[in-house]
PABA-415874 format. One record per residue (C-alpha): residue in three letters; residue number from 1; x, y, z. Coordinates in pm, whole numbers, plus 50000, padded with zeros to 5 digits. Layout:
<pts>
(pt ALA, NUM, (X, Y, Z))
...
</pts>
This chain:
<pts>
(pt MET, 1, (80079, 11212, 30898))
(pt THR, 2, (79825, 11165, 31165))
(pt ASP, 3, (79881, 11189, 31538))
(pt ARG, 4, (79559, 11154, 31745))
(pt ARG, 5, (79743, 11268, 32060))
(pt ARG, 6, (79745, 11619, 31916))
(pt PHE, 7, (79365, 11607, 31955))
(pt GLY, 8, (79365, 11481, 32312))
(pt GLY, 9, (79464, 11118, 32307))
(pt ASP, 10, (79299, 10782, 32257))
(pt ASP, 11, (78934, 10855, 32291))
(pt VAL, 12, (78667, 10837, 32027))
(pt ALA, 13, (78659, 11212, 31988))
(pt ALA, 14, (79035, 11228, 31909))
(pt ARG, 15, (78990, 10961, 31644))
(pt GLU, 16, (78693, 11144, 31499))
(pt GLN, 17, (78905, 11458, 31482))
(pt VAL, 18, (79177, 11265, 31293))
(pt THR, 19, (78914, 11155, 31042))
(pt ALA, 20, (78773, 11511, 31003))
(pt THR, 21, (79123, 11652, 30964))
(pt ALA, 22, (79192, 11400, 30697))
(pt ALA, 23, (78874, 11486, 30512))
(pt ALA, 24, (78971, 11857, 30525))
(pt ALA, 25, (79325, 11780, 30403))
(pt ALA, 26, (79185, 11578, 30103))
(pt ARG, 27, (78950, 11859, 30010))
(pt ALA, 28, (79251, 12104, 30032))
(pt GLY, 29, (79447, 11892, 29780))
(pt VAL, 30, (79678, 11684, 29998))
(pt ASP, 31, (79800, 11392, 29789))
(pt LEU, 32, (79878, 11137, 30063))
(pt ILE, 33, (79762, 11079, 30418))
(pt HIS, 34, (79985, 10863, 30628))
(pt VAL, 35, (79799, 10706, 30927))
(pt ARG, 36, (80071, 10690, 31184))
(pt GLU, 37, (79912, 10565, 31497))
(pt ARG, 38, (80168, 10304, 31606))
(pt ASP, 39, (80028, 10239, 31957))
(pt LEU, 40, (79667, 10163, 31863))
(pt ALA, 41, (79540, 09815, 31906))
(pt ASP, 42, (79482, 09624, 31585))
(pt ARG, 43, (79096, 09655, 31578))
(pt ALA, 44, (79107, 10024, 31670))
(pt LEU, 45, (79366, 10088, 31399))
(pt VAL, 46, (79164, 09906, 31130))
(pt ASP, 47, (78859, 10104, 31238))
(pt LEU, 48, (79044, 10431, 31224))
(pt VAL, 49, (79207, 10357, 30884))
(pt SER, 50, (78871, 10255, 30751))
(pt SER, 51, (78716, 10586, 30863))
(pt VAL, 52, (78998, 10785, 30704))
(pt VAL, 53, (78970, 10596, 30377))
(pt GLU, 54, (78593, 10658, 30378))
(pt ALA, 55, (78649, 11029, 30459))
(pt VAL, 56, (78875, 11087, 30157))
(pt ALA, 57, (78660, 10879, 29914))
(pt GLY, 58, (78591, 11066, 29590))
(pt THR, 59, (78913, 11266, 29611))
(pt ALA, 60, (79257, 11205, 29465))
(pt THR, 61, (79404, 11160, 29817))
(pt ALA, 62, (79561, 10829, 29893))
(pt VAL, 63, (79578, 10674, 30241))
(pt VAL, 64, (79876, 10470, 30360))
(pt VAL, 65, (79927, 10298, 30697))
(pt ASN, 66, (80245, 10315, 30901))
(pt ASP, 67, (80428, 09983, 30891))
(pt ARG, 68, (80127, 09761, 30881))
(pt PRO, 69, (80052, 09611, 30540))
(pt ASP, 70, (79804, 09372, 30703))
(pt VAL, 71, (79600, 09664, 30842))
(pt ALA, 72, (79626, 09857, 30521))
(pt LEU, 73, (79480, 09563, 30323))
(pt ALA, 74, (79215, 09484, 30584))
(pt ALA, 75, (79097, 09846, 30597))
(pt GLY, 76, (79102, 09912, 30223))
(pt ALA, 77, (79389, 10169, 30234))
(pt HIS, 78, (79579, 10254, 29927))
(pt GLY, 79, (79912, 10143, 30060))
(pt VAL, 80, (80166, 10119, 30342))
(pt HIS, 81, (80457, 10327, 30456))
(pt LEU, 82, (80751, 10123, 30589))
(pt ARG, 83, (80996, 10228, 30855))
(pt ALA, 84, (81371, 10192, 30787))
(pt ASP, 85, (81384, 09884, 31014))
(pt SER, 86, (81074, 09723, 30874))
(pt LEU, 87, (81012, 09467, 30600))
(pt PRO, 88, (81181, 09553, 30270))
(pt PRO, 89, (80944, 09700, 30014))
(pt HIS, 90, (81012, 09422, 29762))
(pt ALA, 91, (80888, 09164, 30016))
(pt VAL, 92, (80562, 09361, 30073))
(pt ARG, 93, (80530, 09404, 29696))
(pt ARG, 94, (80502, 09019, 29650))
(pt ILE, 95, (80181, 09014, 29859))
(pt ALA, 96, (80033, 09345, 29757))
(pt PRO, 97, (79757, 09385, 29500))
(pt PRO, 98, (79818, 09588, 29186))
(pt GLY, 99, (79828, 09961, 29248))
(pt PHE, 100, (79910, 09923, 29624))
(pt LEU, 101, (80143, 10214, 29725))
(pt ILE, 102, (80461, 10131, 29910))
(pt GLY, 103, (80666, 10399, 30068))
(pt ARG, 104, (80985, 10375, 30275))
(pt SER, 105, (81161, 10609, 30516))
(pt VAL, 106, (81525, 10676, 30454))
(pt HIS, 107, (81788, 10879, 30631))
(pt SER, 108, (82082, 10904, 30388))
(pt GLU, 109, (82175, 10912, 30025))
(pt ASP, 110, (82319, 10558, 30051))
(pt GLU, 111, (82001, 10422, 30214))
(pt ALA, 112, (81792, 10582, 29944))
(pt ARG, 113, (82000, 10433, 29668))
(pt LEU, 114, (81988, 10086, 29825))
(pt VAL, 115, (81607, 10086, 29863))
(pt GLU, 116, (81563, 10191, 29506))
(pt GLN, 117, (81807, 09919, 29389))
(pt GLU, 118, (81622, 09643, 29594))
(pt GLY, 119, (81295, 09753, 29421))
(pt GLY, 120, (80934, 09751, 29545))
(pt ALA, 121, (80908, 10105, 29672))
(pt ASP, 122, (80691, 10375, 29502))
(pt TYR, 123, (80835, 10670, 29695))
(pt LEU, 124, (81073, 10762, 29972))
(pt VAL, 125, (81048, 10992, 30273))
(pt PHE, 126, (81378, 11151, 30367))
(pt GLY, 127, (81447, 11308, 30703))
(pt THR, 128, (81468, 11446, 30941))
(pt VAL, 129, (81573, 11752, 30725))
(pt PHE, 130, (81532, 12041, 30981))
(pt PRO, 131, (81490, 12036, 31358))
(pt SER, 132, (81153, 11896, 31446))
(pt ARG, 133, (80930, 11897, 31751))
(pt SER, 134, (80816, 11544, 31657))
(pt LYS, 135, (81171, 11405, 31660))
(pt PRO, 136, (81363, 11632, 31906))
(pt ASP, 137, (81636, 11372, 31960))
(pt ARG, 138, (81721, 11330, 31593))
(pt SER, 139, (81995, 11536, 31438))
(pt PRO, 140, (81868, 11707, 31131))
(pt ALA, 141, (82030, 11597, 30807))
(pt GLY, 142, (81998, 11933, 30636))
(pt ILE, 143, (81907, 12052, 30291))
(pt ASP, 144, (82232, 11938, 30130))
(pt ALA, 145, (82183, 11577, 30236))
(pt LEU, 146, (81829, 11595, 30100))
(pt ARG, 147, (81963, 11727, 29775))
(pt ARG, 148, (82215, 11439, 29749))
(pt ALA, 149, (81943, 11179, 29826))
(pt CYS, 150, (81712, 11326, 29565))
(pt ALA, 151, (81979, 11326, 29302))
(pt ALA, 152, (82082, 10967, 29376))
(pt VAL, 153, (81741, 10807, 29297))
(pt ARG, 154, (81460, 10822, 29040))
(pt LEU, 155, (81191, 10757, 29292))
(pt PRO, 156, (80999, 11058, 29426))
(pt VAL, 157, (81134, 11178, 29752))
(pt LEU, 158, (80925, 11361, 30016))
(pt ALA, 159, (81104, 11560, 30281))
(pt ILE, 160, (81007, 11545, 30644))
(pt GLY, 161, (81117, 11720, 30965))
(pt GLY, 162, (81053, 12086, 31048))
(pt MET, 163, (80854, 12161, 30738))
(pt THR, 164, (80701, 12501, 30692))
(pt VAL, 165, (80562, 12687, 30386))
(pt GLU, 166, (80884, 12883, 30375))
(pt ARG, 167, (81111, 12580, 30384))
(pt ALA, 168, (80899, 12401, 30118))
(pt VAL, 169, (81060, 12627, 29859))
(pt ASP, 170, (81414, 12523, 29951))
(pt VAL, 171, (81298, 12158, 29966))
(pt ALA, 172, (81154, 12177, 29608))
(pt ARG, 173, (81474, 12343, 29490))
(pt ALA, 174, (81666, 12045, 29645))
(pt GLY, 175, (81476, 11806, 29423))
(pt ALA, 176, (81207, 11679, 29661))
(pt SER, 177, (80874, 11595, 29507))
(pt GLY, 178, (80690, 11718, 29816))
(pt ILE, 179, (80684, 11750, 30191))
(pt ALA, 180, (80546, 11540, 30474))
(pt ALA, 181, (80442, 11676, 30810))
(pt ILE, 182, (80285, 11588, 31133))
(pt GLY, 183, (80277, 11932, 31288))
(pt GLY, 184, (80251, 12278, 31155))
(pt ASP, 185, (79964, 12508, 31227))
(pt GLY, 186, (79651, 12506, 31020))
(pt ALA, 187, (79774, 12787, 30798))
(pt ASP, 188, (80092, 12603, 30719))
(pt ARG, 189, (79898, 12294, 30620))
(pt ARG, 190, (79652, 12481, 30397))
(pt ALA, 191, (79931, 12679, 30226))
(pt ALA, 192, (80133, 12371, 30178))
(pt ALA, 193, (79845, 12185, 30013))
</pts>
């Protein structure tokens, strides 16, 4: 997931660094880049997403936009990632073109099961699994809750929250298809990819 504030804020240089990091992640084999810049104005967000899409062109990496199907479509992104309190995936699916990815955040086994039953989602992101600097106020669900959520659905589940290379092994054993991360040092990101 992107977070331009890690590169100094809202200026052009920070957005260029997001794009460069996305390109490097794509070259390293990252499957999905989630542009999560919730406070950017519409035009700036479309420009950033367009730059990220262009930066990963020619790779297998897909780009999704946080909670903004309109921006995803306008910028040529591969899909959208919906928050738990957002539009339901099946509603977005009705307006999405073929092949458009739709992900959804979930926080419990029951929520994962419900999202799958309602339809429309291609993948789920479950968390926060471990304590996380990005969500310090959120109580971690833990590896057992992740295991139950993964077992309850057929959709691929990505784990988020406090991910490290060492924890990725436990996450995989719990049934997750992968991990999602905002933080982590460069070594963690390269090893995870």
